[in-house]
VOBA-86676 format. One record per residue (C-alpha): residue number from 1; residue in three letters; z negated, y, x. Coordinates in nm, 4 decimals. Layout:
% residues N
   nr  rest        pz        py        px
  NUM   ALA         Z         Y         X
...
% end
This chain:
% residues 445
   nr  rest        pz        py        px
    1   UNK  -16.8641   18.4469  -13.7599
    2   UNK  -16.5424   18.5649  -13.9270
    3   UNK  -16.3610   18.2535  -13.8068
    4   UNK  -16.6380   18.0276  -13.9397
    5   UNK  -16.6232   18.1984  -14.2802
    6   UNK  -16.2465   18.1462  -14.3001
    7   UNK  -16.2802   17.7816  -14.1972
    8   UNK  -16.5544   17.7387  -14.4583
    9   UNK  -16.3246   17.8739  -14.7309
   10   UNK  -16.0320   17.6612  -14.6188
   11   UNK  -16.2001   17.3264  -14.5640
   12   UNK  -16.5538   17.3000  -14.7087
   13   UNK  -16.5996   17.2397  -15.0824
   14   UNK  -16.9641   17.3308  -15.1460
   15   UNK  -17.1834   17.1271  -15.3812
   16   UNK  -17.3157   17.3010  -15.6943
   17   UNK  -17.1530   17.6305  -15.5994
   18   UNK  -16.9005   17.8767  -15.7377
   19   UNK  -16.5676   17.7989  -15.5708
   20   UNK  -16.4405   18.1388  -15.6866
   21   UNK  -16.7342   18.3170  -15.5231
   22   UNK  -16.6850   18.1214  -15.2015
   23   UNK  -16.3187   18.2150  -15.1834
   24   UNK  -16.3827   18.5826  -15.2603
   25   UNK  -16.6979   18.6402  -15.0557
   26   UNK  -16.7214   18.3517  -14.8119
   27   UNK  -17.0396   18.1631  -14.7277
   28   UNK  -17.3498   18.3600  -14.8271
   29   UNK  -17.5408   18.2564  -14.5141
   30   UNK  -17.4462   18.0325  -14.2217
   31   UNK  -17.7697   17.8840  -14.0915
   32   UNK  -17.8220   17.7855  -13.7319
   33   UNK  -18.1899   17.7015  -13.6832
   34   UNK  -18.5029   17.5997  -13.8694
   35   UNK  -18.8639   17.6218  -13.7542
   36   UNK  -19.1656   17.5645  -13.9784
   37   UNK  -19.1125   17.7532  -14.3051
   38   UNK  -18.8349   17.9672  -14.1549
   39   UNK  -18.4565   17.9474  -14.1360
   40   UNK  -18.2442   18.1585  -13.9007
   41   UNK  -17.8765   18.2414  -13.9516
   42   UNK  -17.6065   18.2781  -13.6873
   43   UNK  -17.6725   18.6540  -13.6701
   44   UNK  -18.0393   18.6008  -13.5856
   45   UNK  -18.1728   18.6978  -13.9299
   46   UNK  -18.4872   18.5050  -14.0260
   47   UNK  -18.5741   18.3926  -14.3792
   48   UNK  -18.8748   18.2297  -14.5437
   49   UNK  -18.7436   17.9070  -14.6938
   50   UNK  -18.9182   17.9480  -15.0276
   51   UNK  -18.7427   17.6438  -15.1723
   52   UNK  -18.7836   17.3953  -14.8860
   53   UNK  -18.4020   17.4167  -14.8997
   54   UNK  -18.3610   17.1828  -15.2002
   55   UNK  -18.7262   17.1098  -15.2840
   56   UNK  -18.7303   16.8638  -14.9953
   57   UNK  -18.8294   16.9908  -14.6479
   58   UNK  -19.1946   16.9041  -14.7104
   59   UNK  -19.3083   16.8897  -14.3453
   60   UNK  -19.1137   17.2022  -14.2501
   61   UNK  -18.8156   17.2527  -14.0236
   62   UNK  -18.7775   17.1658  -13.6558
   63   UNK  -19.0154   16.8696  -13.6224
   64   UNK  -18.9224   16.7259  -13.2848
   65   UNK  -19.1151   16.4026  -13.3350
   66   UNK  -18.8939   16.3199  -13.6322
   67   UNK  -18.5849   16.3795  -13.4193
   68   UNK  -18.7389   16.1595  -13.1506
   69   UNK  -18.8077   15.8817  -13.4033
   70   UNK  -18.4442   15.8939  -13.5156
   71   UNK  -18.3181   15.8970  -13.1577
   72   UNK  -18.5373   15.6030  -13.0560
   73   UNK  -18.4243   15.3983  -13.3539
   74   UNK  -18.0580   15.4804  -13.2922
   75   UNK  -18.0915   15.3604  -12.9368
   76   UNK  -18.2391   15.0299  -13.0566
   77   UNK  -18.0546   14.9672  -13.3824
   78   UNK  -17.8777   15.2622  -13.5439
   79   UNK  -17.7497   15.0632  -13.8399
   80   UNK  -17.7309   14.7148  -13.9767
   81   UNK  -17.6610   14.5862  -14.3244
   82   UNK  -17.9362   14.4680  -14.5566
   83   UNK  -17.6906   14.2754  -14.7775
   84   UNK  -17.7135   13.8958  -14.8080
   85   UNK  -18.0883   13.9078  -14.7196
   86   UNK  -18.0297   14.0442  -14.3682
   87   UNK  -18.3250   14.2610  -14.2711
   88   UNK  -18.4842   14.4693  -13.9962
   89   UNK  -18.8261   14.6041  -13.9083
   90   UNK  -18.7931   14.9735  -14.0171
   91   UNK  -18.6950   14.8894  -14.3763
   92   UNK  -18.9683   14.6253  -14.4032
   93   UNK  -19.2353   14.8577  -14.2603
   94   UNK  -19.1258   15.1531  -14.4741
   95   UNK  -19.1298   14.9419  -14.7903
   96   UNK  -19.4786   14.8225  -14.7038
   97   UNK  -19.5932   15.1807  -14.6421
   98   UNK  -19.4439   15.3072  -14.9652
   99   UNK  -19.6167   15.0301  -15.1596
  100   UNK  -19.9483   15.1279  -15.0003
  101   UNK  -19.9260   15.4938  -15.1118
  102   UNK  -19.7496   15.4454  -15.4476
  103   UNK  -19.9415   15.4243  -15.7761
  104   UNK  -20.1167   15.0924  -15.8282
  105   UNK  -19.8913   14.7953  -15.8959
  106   UNK  -19.5676   14.9487  -15.7646
  107   UNK  -19.5260   14.7109  -15.4732
  108   UNK  -19.1524   14.6413  -15.4431
  109   UNK  -18.8952   14.8932  -15.3208
  110   UNK  -18.5161   14.9161  -15.3455
  111   UNK  -18.3810   15.1723  -15.0964
  112   UNK  -18.0921   15.4147  -15.1521
  113   UNK  -17.9444   15.7237  -14.9874
  114   UNK  -18.0811   15.9878  -15.2262
  115   UNK  -18.2053   16.0912  -15.5670
  116   UNK  -17.8903   16.0445  -15.7737
  117   UNK  -17.8444   15.6940  -15.6339
  118   UNK  -18.2120   15.6223  -15.6971
  119   UNK  -18.1936   15.7184  -16.0632
  120   UNK  -17.8657   15.5329  -16.1179
  121   UNK  -18.0249   15.2297  -15.9537
  122   UNK  -18.3358   15.2531  -16.1708
  123   UNK  -18.1218   15.2584  -16.4846
  124   UNK  -17.9203   14.9567  -16.3702
  125   UNK  -18.2324   14.7673  -16.2652
  126   UNK  -18.4122   14.8156  -16.5976
  127   UNK  -18.1006   14.7063  -16.7853
  128   UNK  -18.0800   14.4034  -16.5575
  129   UNK  -18.4484   14.3305  -16.6228
  130   UNK  -18.3924   14.3240  -16.9986
  131   UNK  -18.0782   14.1139  -16.9619
  132   UNK  -18.2733   13.8550  -16.7619
  133   UNK  -18.5329   13.8528  -17.0395
  134   UNK  -18.2692   13.7676  -17.2981
  135   UNK  -18.2521   14.1185  -17.4474
  136   UNK  -17.9149   14.2535  -17.3295
  137   UNK  -17.9023   14.5055  -17.6162
  138   UNK  -18.1803   14.7026  -17.4472
  139   UNK  -17.9522   14.9440  -17.2598
  140   UNK  -18.0324   15.2895  -17.3938
  141   UNK  -18.2208   15.5470  -17.1918
  142   UNK  -18.4253   15.8241  -17.3532
  143   UNK  -18.4774   16.1313  -17.1370
  144   UNK  -18.5709   16.4940  -17.2010
  145   UNK  -18.3707   16.8063  -17.2666
  146   UNK  -18.3702   17.0314  -16.9569
  147   UNK  -18.4552   16.7306  -16.7411
  148   UNK  -18.2538   16.6803  -16.4238
  149   UNK  -18.1887   16.3362  -16.2745
  150   UNK  -17.8849   16.3807  -16.0499
  151   UNK  -17.5068   16.3896  -16.0558
  152   UNK  -17.3960   16.0266  -16.0264
  153   UNK  -17.2576   15.8570  -16.3365
  154   UNK  -17.5756   15.7426  -16.5097
  155   UNK  -17.7983   16.0163  -16.3690
  156   UNK  -17.5621   16.2871  -16.4999
  157   UNK  -17.5839   16.1354  -16.8459
  158   UNK  -17.9632   16.1130  -16.8242
  159   UNK  -17.9779   16.4787  -16.7216
  160   UNK  -18.0593   16.7010  -17.0191
  161   UNK  -17.8850   17.0194  -16.8991
  162   UNK  -17.5461   17.0676  -17.0733
  163   UNK  -17.3915   17.2563  -16.7808
  164   UNK  -17.3888   16.9323  -16.5833
  165   UNK  -17.2035   16.7525  -16.8636
  166   UNK  -16.9466   17.0293  -16.9091
  167   UNK  -16.7899   16.9795  -16.5662
  168   UNK  -16.6475   16.6321  -16.6319
  169   UNK  -16.8054   16.5162  -16.9573
  170   UNK  -17.0605   16.2420  -17.0089
  171   UNK  -16.9962   15.9675  -16.7585
  172   UNK  -17.1701   15.6907  -16.9537
  173   UNK  -17.2872   15.6092  -17.3064
  174   UNK  -17.6250   15.4869  -17.4334
  175   UNK  -17.8261   15.7982  -17.3466
  176   UNK  -18.0333   16.0155  -17.5805
  177   UNK  -18.2413   16.3276  -17.5193
  178   UNK  -18.5730   16.4143  -17.6830
  179   UNK  -18.7406   16.7534  -17.7045
  180   UNK  -18.9635   16.8424  -17.4088
  181   UNK  -19.3273   16.9501  -17.4466
  182   UNK  -19.2490   17.2981  -17.3166
  183   UNK  -19.0838   17.4329  -17.6305
  184   UNK  -19.2942   17.2455  -17.8880
  185   UNK  -19.6467   17.1018  -17.9107
  186   UNK  -19.7336   16.7688  -17.7513
  187   UNK  -19.7485   16.6106  -18.0942
  188   UNK  -19.4031   16.7383  -18.1869
  189   UNK  -19.2619   16.6300  -17.8485
  190   UNK  -19.3992   16.2772  -17.8919
  191   UNK  -19.2655   16.2715  -18.2472
  192   UNK  -18.9240   16.3673  -18.1096
  193   UNK  -18.9261   16.0594  -17.8836
  194   UNK  -19.0416   15.8433  -18.1736
  195   UNK  -18.7596   15.9838  -18.3871
  196   UNK  -18.5029   15.8841  -18.1210
  197   UNK  -18.6547   15.5350  -18.0990
  198   UNK  -18.6444   15.4925  -18.4783
  199   UNK  -18.2895   15.6261  -18.4962
  200   UNK  -18.1509   15.4123  -18.2138
  201   UNK  -18.3668   15.1047  -18.2773
  202   UNK  -18.6514   15.0056  -18.0460
  203   UNK  -18.4748   14.6805  -17.9590
  204   UNK  -18.1909   14.8822  -17.7998
  205   UNK  -18.4102   15.1060  -17.5774
  206   UNK  -18.4433   15.0003  -17.2138
  207   UNK  -18.6558   15.2874  -17.0852
  208   UNK  -18.7872   15.6384  -17.1206
  209   UNK  -18.7182   15.8539  -16.8140
  210   UNK  -18.8771   16.1854  -16.7132
  211   UNK  -18.9774   16.4037  -16.4227
  212   UNK  -19.3534   16.4670  -16.4012
  213   UNK  -19.2565   16.8342  -16.3682
  214   UNK  -18.9064   16.9426  -16.4631
  215   UNK  -18.7843   17.1047  -16.1423
  216   UNK  -18.4263   17.2221  -16.1898
  217   UNK  -18.5089   17.2918  -16.5551
  218   UNK  -18.7374   17.5728  -16.4400
  219   UNK  -19.0576   17.4176  -16.3005
  220   UNK  -19.1780   17.3156  -16.6460
  221   UNK  -19.5278   17.1651  -16.6303
  222   UNK  -19.6370   16.9398  -16.9180
  223   UNK  -19.9634   16.9718  -17.1129
  224   UNK  -20.2395   16.7525  -16.9722
  225   UNK  -20.2209   16.4890  -17.2477
  226   UNK  -19.8424   16.4595  -17.2761
  227   UNK  -19.7691   16.1733  -17.0365
  228   UNK  -20.0641   15.9675  -17.1531
  229   UNK  -19.9223   15.9896  -17.5048
  230   UNK  -19.5751   15.9045  -17.3736
  231   UNK  -19.7070   15.5939  -17.1996
  232   UNK  -19.8915   15.4842  -17.5140
  233   UNK  -19.5716   15.5255  -17.7157
  234   UNK  -19.3692   15.3281  -17.4613
  235   UNK  -19.6267   15.0494  -17.4626
  236   UNK  -19.6269   15.0456  -17.8438
  237   UNK  -19.2536   14.9694  -17.8493
  238   UNK  -19.2345   14.7655  -17.5281
  239   UNK  -19.0215   15.0332  -17.3586
  240   UNK  -19.0311   15.0786  -16.9805
  241   UNK  -19.1337   15.4157  -16.8360
  242   UNK  -18.9325   15.5512  -16.5404
  243   UNK  -19.0934   15.8389  -16.3497
  244   UNK  -18.8414   16.0501  -16.1581
  245   UNK  -19.0521   16.1633  -15.8606
  246   UNK  -18.7545   16.2836  -15.6560
  247   UNK  -18.8894   16.6420  -15.6444
  248   UNK  -19.2567   16.5788  -15.7180
  249   UNK  -19.3196   16.3016  -15.4652
  250   UNK  -19.4849   16.3129  -15.1227
  251   UNK  -19.7384   16.5881  -15.1810
  252   UNK  -19.5324   16.8479  -15.3617
  253   UNK  -19.7718   16.8832  -15.6585
  254   UNK  -20.0978   16.8520  -15.4633
  255   UNK  -20.1127   16.4745  -15.5102
  256   UNK  -19.9010   16.2163  -15.3275
  257   UNK  -19.6979   16.1599  -15.6462
  258   UNK  -19.6721   16.3899  -15.9450
  259   UNK  -19.7885   16.1586  -16.2229
  260   UNK  -20.1208   16.1150  -16.0439
  261   UNK  -20.2109   16.4587  -16.1834
  262   UNK  -20.2247   16.3021  -16.5293
  263   UNK  -20.3591   15.9572  -16.4435
  264   UNK  -20.0493   15.7704  -16.5629
  265   UNK  -19.8846   15.4766  -16.3855
  266   UNK  -19.5132   15.4212  -16.4608
  267   UNK  -19.3257   15.0913  -16.4650
  268   UNK  -19.0587   15.2296  -16.2319
  269   UNK  -19.0725   15.5249  -15.9922
  270   UNK  -18.7752   15.6874  -15.8220
  271   UNK  -18.8064   15.8970  -15.5069
  272   UNK  -18.6002   16.0753  -15.2402
  273   UNK  -18.6153   16.4286  -15.0914
  274   UNK  -18.9696   16.4454  -14.9478
  275   UNK  -18.9641   16.0843  -14.8247
  276   UNK  -18.7829   16.2113  -14.5126
  277   UNK  -18.8265   16.5852  -14.5745
  278   UNK  -18.4482   16.6064  -14.5775
  279   UNK  -18.4133   16.5147  -14.2101
  280   UNK  -18.1875   16.2247  -14.3082
  281   UNK  -18.0642   16.0986  -14.6481
  282   UNK  -18.2966   15.8421  -14.8043
  283   UNK  -18.4250   15.7523  -15.1497
  284   UNK  -18.5422   15.4571  -15.3459
  285   UNK  -18.6848   15.2879  -15.6513
  286   UNK  -19.0347   15.1413  -15.6635
  287   UNK  -19.0773   14.8609  -15.9173
  288   UNK  -19.3956   14.7391  -16.0801
  289   UNK  -19.5119   14.3849  -16.0117
  290   UNK  -19.4215   14.2606  -16.3590
  291   UNK  -19.0600   14.3781  -16.3220
  292   UNK  -19.0358   14.2412  -15.9699
  293   UNK  -19.1732   13.9075  -16.0880
  294   UNK  -18.9001   13.8784  -16.3515
  295   UNK  -18.6359   13.9512  -16.0865
  296   UNK  -18.7879   13.6971  -15.8461
  297   UNK  -18.8231   13.4231  -16.1057
  298   UNK  -18.5113   13.4690  -16.3204
  299   UNK  -18.2413   13.6319  -16.1058
  300   UNK  -18.1032   13.3062  -15.9651
  301   UNK  -17.7738   13.4375  -15.8266
  302   UNK  -17.6742   13.7464  -15.6302
  303   UNK  -17.7885   14.0825  -15.7669
  304   UNK  -17.4603   14.2729  -15.7468
  305   UNK  -17.6016   14.6161  -15.6786
  306   UNK  -17.6458   14.7831  -15.3416
  307   UNK  -17.5193   15.0636  -15.1222
  308   UNK  -17.3856   15.0460  -14.7690
  309   UNK  -17.6848   15.2490  -14.6540
  310   UNK  -17.9552   15.0766  -14.8615
  311   UNK  -18.2319   15.0189  -14.6106
  312   UNK  -18.0619   15.2189  -14.3330
  313   UNK  -18.2790   15.1502  -14.0240
  314   UNK  -18.2621   15.5015  -13.8801
  315   UNK  -18.3390   15.6589  -14.2181
  316   UNK  -18.6303   15.4183  -14.2645
  317   UNK  -18.7697   15.5076  -13.9205
  318   UNK  -18.7491   15.8767  -14.0090
  319   UNK  -18.9220   15.8091  -14.3421
  320   UNK  -19.2082   15.6328  -14.1665
  321   UNK  -19.2578   15.9166  -13.9191
  322   UNK  -19.2356   16.1766  -14.1978
  323   UNK  -19.5049   16.0030  -14.4061
  324   UNK  -19.7187   15.9715  -14.0927
  325   UNK  -19.7003   16.3500  -14.0480
  326   UNK  -19.7832   16.4162  -14.4141
  327   UNK  -20.0941   16.1997  -14.3875
  328   UNK  -20.2021   16.3048  -14.0367
  329   UNK  -20.1771   16.6780  -14.1076
  330   UNK  -20.3337   16.6606  -14.4546
  331   UNK  -20.0268   16.8157  -14.6168
  332   UNK  -20.1041   16.6807  -14.9628
  333   UNK  -20.4383   16.8608  -14.9553
  334   UNK  -20.2757   17.1725  -14.8068
  335   UNK  -20.0229   17.1689  -15.0900
  336   UNK  -20.3073   17.1805  -15.3405
  337   UNK  -20.4975   17.4572  -15.1598
  338   UNK  -20.1972   17.6761  -15.0835
  339   UNK  -20.0620   17.6140  -15.4320
  340   UNK  -20.3775   17.7677  -15.5749
  341   UNK  -20.3257   18.0717  -15.3482
  342   UNK  -19.9628   18.0999  -15.4582
  343   UNK  -20.0552   18.0838  -15.8268
  344   UNK  -20.3219   18.3498  -15.7740
  345   UNK  -20.0545   18.5679  -15.6158
  346   UNK  -19.8304   18.5155  -15.9176
  347   UNK  -20.1178   18.6230  -16.1445
  348   UNK  -20.1567   18.9457  -15.9496
  349   UNK  -19.7829   19.0128  -15.9784
  350   UNK  -19.7977   18.9485  -16.3530
  351   UNK  -20.0906   19.1898  -16.3930
  352   UNK  -19.8994   19.4646  -16.2122
  353   UNK  -19.5402   19.4314  -16.3355
  354   UNK  -19.4029   19.4769  -16.6857
  355   UNK  -19.1233   19.2192  -16.6839
  356   UNK  -19.3230   18.9179  -16.5590
  357   UNK  -19.3992   18.6773  -16.8422
  358   UNK  -19.5124   18.3190  -16.7993
  359   UNK  -19.6229   18.2124  -16.4509
  360   UNK  -19.7006   17.8555  -16.3549
  361   UNK  -19.7686   17.6323  -16.0607
  362   UNK  -19.8945   17.2915  -15.9564
  363   UNK  -19.9352   17.2317  -15.5871
  364   UNK  -19.6540   17.4046  -15.3996
  365   UNK  -19.4224   17.3977  -15.6994
  366   UNK  -19.4218   17.7219  -15.8941
  367   UNK  -19.2259   17.9630  -16.1099
  368   UNK  -19.2248   18.3215  -16.2315
  369   UNK  -19.0484   18.3909  -16.5599
  370   UNK  -18.8969   18.7328  -16.6279
  371   UNK  -18.8820   18.8725  -16.9820
  372   UNK  -18.7786   19.1952  -17.1492
  373   UNK  -19.0815   19.2068  -17.3794
  374   UNK  -19.3961   19.0205  -17.2741
  375   UNK  -19.5747   19.0451  -17.6090
  376   UNK  -19.2794   18.9056  -17.8031
  377   UNK  -19.1693   18.6793  -17.5159
  378   UNK  -18.8235   18.8333  -17.5637
  379   UNK  -18.5700   18.7338  -17.3027
  380   UNK  -18.3238   18.9635  -17.1341
  381   UNK  -17.9619   18.9453  -17.2537
  382   UNK  -17.7770   18.7021  -17.0275
  383   UNK  -17.5316   18.9696  -16.9150
  384   UNK  -17.8201   19.1514  -16.7401
  385   UNK  -17.8398   18.8641  -16.4866
  386   UNK  -18.1979   18.9598  -16.4081
  387   UNK  -18.2984   18.6468  -16.2195
  388   UNK  -17.9814   18.6567  -16.0085
  389   UNK  -18.0593   19.0176  -15.9157
  390   UNK  -18.4151   18.9292  -15.8191
  391   UNK  -18.2902   18.6403  -15.6058
  392   UNK  -18.0568   18.8823  -15.4258
  393   UNK  -18.3414   19.1322  -15.3792
  394   UNK  -18.5537   18.8533  -15.2308
  395   UNK  -18.2661   18.7562  -15.0029
  396   UNK  -18.2491   19.1140  -14.8754
  397   UNK  -18.6212   19.0922  -14.8011
  398   UNK  -18.5850   18.7665  -14.6098
  399   UNK  -18.6949   18.5128  -14.8730
  400   UNK  -18.4798   18.2317  -15.0105
  401   UNK  -18.5670   18.1196  -15.3621
  402   UNK  -18.3764   17.9783  -15.6572
  403   UNK  -18.3171   18.1082  -16.0081
  404   UNK  -18.2832   17.9113  -16.3306
  405   UNK  -18.0970   18.0739  -16.6175
  406   UNK  -18.0291   17.7833  -16.8533
  407   UNK  -18.0720   17.8678  -17.2211
  408   UNK  -18.0797   18.2389  -17.1371
  409   UNK  -18.3940   18.2157  -16.9256
  410   UNK  -18.4709   18.4145  -16.6110
  411   UNK  -18.6908   18.1970  -16.3921
  412   UNK  -18.7595   18.2303  -16.0197
  413   UNK  -18.8552   17.8938  -15.8663
  414   UNK  -19.0678   17.8311  -15.5571
  415   UNK  -19.1119   17.5177  -15.3490
  416   UNK  -19.2002   17.6130  -14.9898
  417   UNK  -19.2741   17.3602  -14.7145
  418   UNK  -19.6160   17.1982  -14.7450
  419   UNK  -19.7034   17.3350  -14.3995
  420   UNK  -19.7193   17.6931  -14.5280
  421   UNK  -20.0398   17.8840  -14.4513
  422   UNK  -20.2307   18.1580  -14.6339
  423   UNK  -20.0773   18.4479  -14.4394
  424   UNK  -19.7287   18.3157  -14.5111
  425   UNK  -19.8147   18.2733  -14.8804
  426   UNK  -19.9327   18.6349  -14.8898
  427   UNK  -19.6114   18.7556  -14.7267
  428   UNK  -19.3983   18.5612  -14.9740
  429   UNK  -19.5988   18.6986  -15.2678
  430   UNK  -19.5726   19.0571  -15.1384
  431   UNK  -19.1978   19.0279  -15.0984
  432   UNK  -19.1697   18.8729  -15.4456
  433   UNK  -19.3623   19.1647  -15.5946
  434   UNK  -19.1381   19.4159  -15.4150
  435   UNK  -18.8194   19.2370  -15.5206
  436   UNK  -18.9146   19.2137  -15.8884
  437   UNK  -19.0403   19.5736  -15.8923
  438   UNK  -18.7122   19.6971  -15.7441
  439   UNK  -18.5165   19.5305  -16.0249
  440   UNK  -18.7654   19.6409  -16.2895
  441   UNK  -18.7006   20.0028  -16.1896
  442   UNK  -18.3236   19.9620  -16.2298
  443   UNK  -18.3776   19.8202  -16.5792
  444   UNK  -18.5804   20.1202  -16.6878
  445   UNK  -18.8598   19.9021  -16.8229
% end
């Protein structure tokens, strides 16, 4: 293990990690095996994967039939390009399947390698759509503060979390951020979007872009009427609506796609993560019929956008098998049922502990917020690092979760595999209670 840690420090630059921490402490865990909701490290220690790794291992770890699907496809046709209208069966069949389960009218799919590529592609495609319509000034994208859309050039700029801009600055122009409906009323949040539209000029706005539930922002769930009002506003100004379903897709929120919870159909939908449950990189953009029709009828030359691995046959085969498992095992329904159990567990923790403030959940996507004073909703000073301490206490108890501390918050996020059962939910809740209580005692609250 010591040799692996030294090699890790010397050669492996970790994504979204502290390089200083890596060099001083080495890799926190070196995993070796996954099975169901569990991960095992090279020392044999077992952990509940309370985050589905990165919100994405929806069908759980160690699914042999997915490995078999990948192996079979590799033996037949591991890779071939989809450029210049070349095609192959897995990409065609996956696109057909995605159209059949997507919200009504989203029948055409552009495939990518992941979420950041999907959101960058969506932004380019809506700008292309407006250019074909003779409105090239429509380039601006409105998104929400605390929204997360990825780390490629456009997706970083659409992201509404300043820490992601600070690393290298805004990568692109023509982006604006409105207030989310989590810090103000729905009416004020809609007015914030309208203010941006009026300020920038409706004839310059290509699209509004949002996650159905803000994941990396802290599992922020909108009021029930918010997205209906957003869609009405977009329709009023002729602005396209992009739904970023990278985290919320494929059963995560108790419906196949997140926006179904609010009965809203977007013009464009991006996806990744749960489409293959992380077994292989894959993402994409689903376009509504009216956008696809414009592309078919007016894009006379080559559309100069595509990735080497757009429509990767092995990835597509894995995606098909993954969706088959989700449907066959009723994992969307299980997400809803187990999500209700998880939220009930959070309520019991809140009733018993003094530093647990807001709790929330939708399907198997949940959060527990920690506060110094519940009545006043007073947050802990950032130097207390409360959420980081709770995450470490959970780690010691064999549970992997994720904290969010943007804007001086202390939020513990949960996103376990959709295969989780009631006993496993209870164990995760018990360990969460113990971890938070242990930190509460050290704070003297």
